[in-house]
N, C-alpha and C positions, 0 to 999 in steps of 0.2 A: 266362731264356733267350729270346732273340728268334728267331722263325721267319721273319722277313722277310729277303729277300736282294735284292740289286740286280743289274741287268744292265748291261753296258758294251759299247761298240763302239770298236774301234781301227781307224782308217783315214785316208784322205785328207780334207782339209777339206771338199771338195765332197760327199763320201759321208756323213760323219757327221752333217751337218745334218738329214737326213731322220730319223735315229734319235732326235735330240733331241725331235722332236715326239711320239715314242712313249714318252718318259719315260726313255730310256737315258742313262746317264752316257757322254759321248762324249769321245774323246781323238784329236785330229787330230795325225797324225805325217807327216813328210815323207820319211823314209828307212827302210830296213830295220832299221838298228840301233836307231833310236828306237822302231819298232814292237815289236821283240823286247824291249827294256828295259821299255817300258810294259806289255806283255802279261805279262811275268814279275812285275812289281810288283803287278799286279792279281791274278795267280794266287796270290801269296803273302800278299795282304792278309787280315788276320784281325780279327775283331770283338774288342772288349775285354770278352768275357764269360767265364764260368768255363770253358767248353768250347773257347775260342779257335776258334770256328767261322769259316768262310769268309765274307767280306763279299759276294762275288758268286756267283750261281748259274751265270751264263753270261757268258762274254766272247766276243763275236763279233769276228773279225779279218778284214779284207779279204784275200782269197785271194792277191793279189799279194805281200803282206807275209808271210802265213802260209807260202807256198811257200819262202821263204828261211830259215825257221827250221831249225836243225840237227835231224837225226832224233832225237838223244838228248833234246833239249828237248821235242819233240813226244811222245816216249815218256813222259817225266816227266809231262807234262800228262795223258796218258791213264791214268795209274795212280791218280789222285786223283779221287774222285767230284765234288767241287765245288772250284772252278768248272769247268764244262765249257768248253773252249776250242774254238770252232767257227769254221771258215772260212766266209765269206760271199762271194758274187760281188762283184767290183768293176767299176766302169764299163769298165775295159779288159780284162775277162775274155775269154778265148778260147773256143773251142768245145769245150774238153776236159772241161767239166763237173766241174772239180776239186772245187769246194765241194760240189756235190750228191753226188759219189762219196764224198767224205770223210764227209759226214753219213750216208750210207747205211751205211758201215762202222761208224760209231759206234753207230747204232741197232741194227744187226745184232749187234754185240758185246754191247749192253745187253740185248736181248730174245731173242737166240739165233736169229733168223730175219730174212731180208731182207723186211721188211714195206713198204718203200718202192719195191721193184723193180716 
């Protein structure tokens, strides 16, 4: 059994290049449907081991795309420990702090307290 996991980033071409330098697998998408389809395929990717464990530990998705995902899909993402699907700010992010607020909720749910507040 392998204990190594990958991390991936789904976003615009200009955004994902930065993450390549950090060793992430990057997936450039140009529209909401492509972002959703790619994120789902990464979410369901399994290793070819006995446990059929997840390939990815974390999949970061640009918040502009993440915001368009249906609520039932986001809920399905949150029910499984790995991979964690996390929105990250995009170049066109507004002042609503969507990605930071979503991350705060995820951490609060995991540890039982708002340690990022």
